Each structure stands twice: as structure tokens, then as C-alpha cells.
C-alpha positions in Angstrom: 0.0 0.0 0.0 1.5 3.3 -1.1 1.1 6.6 0.8 -1.4 7.7 -2.0 -3.6 4.8 -1.4 -3.7 5.3 2.3 -4.5 9.1 1.7 -7.3 8.4 -0.5 -8.8 5.9 1.7 -8.7 8.2 4.7 -10.3 11.0 2.4 -12.9 8.6 1.2 -13.8 7.4 4.8 -14.0 11.1 6.0 -16.3 12.0 3.2 -18.6 8.9 3.7 -18.8 9.8 7.4 -19.6 13.3 6.8 -22.4 12.2 4.3 -23.7 9.8 7.0 -24.0 12.5 9.6 -25.9 14.7 7.1 -28.4 12.1 6.4 -29.0 11.4 10.1 -29.3 15.1 10.7 -31.9 15.4 7.9 -33.8 12.4 9.4 -33.9 13.9 12.9 -34.7 17.4 11.9 -38.5 16.9 11.2 -39.0 14.9 14.5 -37.3 17.6 16.5 -39.7 20.2 15.1 -42.8 17.9 15.9 -41.4 17.5 19.5 -41.2 21.2 19.8 -44.8 21.8 18.7 -46.1 19.0 20.9 -44.5 20.6 23.9 -46.3 23.9 23.3 
């Protein structure tokens, strides 16, 4: 494994992790708004 291979693997994992957190945030965002309206 060369240094470039390791570099691209690390970058790929970082990008996929960021996308995963964006998807989770998009899923939780509507439920947070529903909870706020239910409390009021």
C-alpha cells in the first residue's frame, strides 16, 4: 500500500462519514420540530 492509497482511503472514509451524519441530521430534523410543537 502506497502513501497515496492510504491518503485516498482516509479521505474517502472522512467524506462518507460526513455524508452519513448529514443523512442522520436530515432524518432527525423533522422529528425535532414535531417535538417542539407538541410541547407547546
